[in-house]
C-alpha positions as CSV (number, residue, x, y, z in Angstrom):
1,X,-109.3,113.8,37.8
2,X,-110.8,110.5,36.6
3,X,-110.1,109.9,32.9
4,X,-112.9,108.8,30.6
5,X,-112.5,105.3,29.3
6,X,-113.2,105.2,25.6
7,X,-112.6,101.5,25.1
8,X,-111.4,98.6,27.3
9,X,-110.2,95.3,25.9
10,X,-109.3,92.2,27.9
11,X,-106.0,91.1,26.4
12,X,-105.2,88.3,29.0
13,X,-107.3,86.2,31.2
14,X,-105.4,84.2,33.8
15,X,-105.9,82.1,36.9
16,X,-104.9,84.9,39.3
17,X,-105.3,88.1,37.4
18,X,-106.5,89.6,34.1
19,X,-104.9,92.3,31.9
20,X,-107.0,95.0,30.2
21,X,-105.9,97.6,27.6
22,X,-107.8,100.8,28.2
23,X,-108.0,103.7,25.8
24,X,-108.5,106.9,27.9
25,X,-109.5,110.4,27.0
26,X,-107.3,113.0,28.8
27,X,-108.7,116.4,29.9
28,X,-106.8,118.1,27.1
29,X,-108.4,115.8,24.4
30,X,-105.4,113.5,24.0
31,X,-106.0,109.7,23.8
32,X,-103.7,107.5,25.8
33,X,-103.4,103.8,26.2
34,X,-103.0,102.1,29.6
35,X,-102.5,98.4,30.4
36,X,-103.9,97.4,33.7
37,X,-103.5,94.3,35.7
38,X,-106.8,93.5,37.3
39,X,-106.5,91.6,40.6
40,X,-109.2,91.0,43.3
41,X,-106.8,92.2,46.0
42,X,-105.0,90.5,48.8
43,X,-105.0,90.5,52.6
44,X,-102.7,89.3,55.3
45,X,-101.6,89.8,58.8
46,X,-98.7,89.9,61.2
47,X,-99.4,87.2,63.9
48,X,-98.0,88.3,67.3
49,X,-97.8,85.8,70.1
50,X,-97.9,86.5,73.8
51,X,-94.2,85.8,74.1
52,X,-93.4,88.7,71.7
53,X,-92.6,86.6,68.7
54,X,-94.1,86.9,65.3
55,X,-94.8,84.3,62.6
56,X,-93.6,85.0,59.1
57,X,-93.6,82.6,56.2
58,X,-90.6,81.8,53.9
59,X,-91.7,80.8,50.4
60,X,-90.3,80.8,46.9
61,X,-91.6,83.6,44.8
62,X,-91.1,83.0,41.1
63,X,-91.1,86.6,39.9
64,X,-88.4,87.4,42.5
65,X,-86.5,84.2,41.6
66,X,-85.9,83.3,45.3
67,X,-87.5,82.7,48.6
68,X,-88.9,85.7,50.5
69,X,-89.9,86.2,54.1
70,X,-93.4,87.5,54.3
71,X,-96.5,87.9,56.5
72,X,-99.1,85.2,55.8
73,X,-101.3,86.6,53.1
74,X,-103.3,85.6,50.1
75,X,-105.9,86.6,47.5
76,X,-109.3,87.8,48.6
77,X,-111.9,85.3,47.4
78,X,-115.2,86.3,45.9
79,X,-117.7,87.3,48.7
80,X,-114.9,87.5,51.3
81,X,-114.0,90.6,53.2
82,X,-110.3,91.6,53.6
83,X,-110.5,90.8,57.3
84,X,-111.9,87.3,56.7
85,X,-109.2,86.7,54.1
86,X,-106.5,87.7,56.6
87,X,-107.9,85.5,59.3
88,X,-108.1,82.5,56.9
89,X,-104.6,83.0,55.5
90,X,-103.0,83.3,58.9
91,X,-104.7,80.2,60.1
92,X,-104.1,78.2,56.9
93,X,-100.4,79.1,56.7
94,X,-99.3,79.3,60.4
95,X,-101.8,76.9,62.2
96,X,-102.7,79.8,64.5
97,X,-106.2,81.4,64.5
98,X,-106.3,85.1,65.4
99,X,-109.1,86.0,67.7
100,X,-108.3,89.7,67.2
101,X,-107.4,91.6,64.0
102,X,-106.5,95.3,64.0
103,X,-106.3,96.9,60.6
104,X,-102.9,98.5,60.0
105,X,-103.3,99.7,56.4
106,X,-104.8,99.4,53.0
107,X,-102.8,100.4,49.9
108,X,-102.2,99.7,46.3
109,X,-99.2,97.5,45.6
110,X,-98.2,99.1,42.3
111,X,-100.8,101.6,41.1
112,X,-98.9,102.6,38.0
113,X,-100.1,99.4,36.2
114,X,-101.9,97.2,38.8
115,X,-105.4,97.6,40.4
116,X,-104.4,95.2,43.3
117,X,-105.2,96.7,46.7
118,X,-103.6,95.1,49.8
119,X,-104.9,95.1,53.4
120,X,-102.7,94.3,56.3
121,X,-103.7,93.6,59.9
122,X,-102.1,93.1,63.3
123,X,-103.2,89.6,64.5
124,X,-103.3,88.8,68.2
125,X,-104.9,86.5,70.7
126,X,-103.7,83.5,68.7
127,X,-105.2,80.1,69.3
128,X,-103.6,76.8,68.0
129,X,-105.2,75.5,64.9
130,X,-104.1,73.4,62.0
131,X,-102.3,74.3,58.8
132,X,-104.2,73.9,55.6
133,X,-102.0,74.9,52.6
134,X,-103.2,75.1,49.0
135,X,-102.1,72.3,46.7
136,X,-99.3,74.5,45.2
137,X,-98.1,76.2,48.4
138,X,-94.7,75.3,49.8
139,X,-93.7,77.4,52.8
140,X,-91.9,77.3,56.1
141,X,-93.2,79.1,59.1
142,X,-90.4,81.2,60.7
143,X,-91.1,82.4,64.2
144,X,-88.8,85.1,65.6
145,X,-88.8,88.0,68.1
146,X,-90.6,91.1,66.7
147,X,-87.5,93.1,67.2
148,X,-85.5,90.7,65.0
149,X,-88.2,90.9,62.2
150,X,-88.1,94.7,62.4
151,X,-84.3,94.6,62.1
152,X,-84.6,92.5,58.9
153,X,-86.7,95.3,57.4
154,X,-84.1,97.9,58.2
155,X,-81.2,95.7,56.9
156,X,-83.1,95.1,53.6
157,X,-83.4,91.4,54.1
158,X,-87.2,91.6,54.1
159,X,-88.1,92.9,50.6
160,X,-91.8,92.2,50.4
161,X,-93.8,95.4,50.6
162,X,-96.8,94.2,52.5
163,X,-94.5,92.7,55.2
164,X,-92.5,95.9,55.4
165,X,-95.7,98.0,55.8
166,X,-97.1,95.6,58.4
167,X,-93.9,95.5,60.5
168,X,-93.3,99.3,60.4
169,X,-96.9,100.1,61.2
170,X,-97.0,97.5,64.0
171,X,-94.0,99.0,65.7
172,X,-95.8,101.8,67.6
173,X,-98.4,99.4,68.8
174,X,-95.7,96.9,70.0
175,X,-93.3,99.4,71.6
176,X,-92.8,97.1,74.6
177,X,-91.4,94.4,72.3
178,X,-88.7,96.6,70.6
């Protein structure tokens, strides 16, 4: 059941997300405090080429303290749909423009404290384009057979949740590549 919000205080305003402290009224009359990371959400996709390879990006992630292998993805901008965001991010990061996007999933990244919702797509019918990275983006595009990327999920080498979700949910659609 939805809880009634008694008060909500913005305790942090950042460049990427904000943090609110909400005082909630429980069904039994108890008051509880919850801190919530407010994020506009993110979207990305798994680019699959006609030769059966996929494009992932390797980039340093400060909270993880190391480079991670991920699907191209980014923050949904104001007025942008998740599908438009995925298409933009795939093109900007991999220099390949998807002509077809098929939604694989939408899910909350960490619903215990974060309102961020992620959307992942299967991206096909890729056309060559040009890379257009943000000023603070440093990444390397890694192209590999789909089967190899899937094996990296099962071995634990891919640790990014949206990438794990995308690869596992793409598998039934890409059976011929496994």
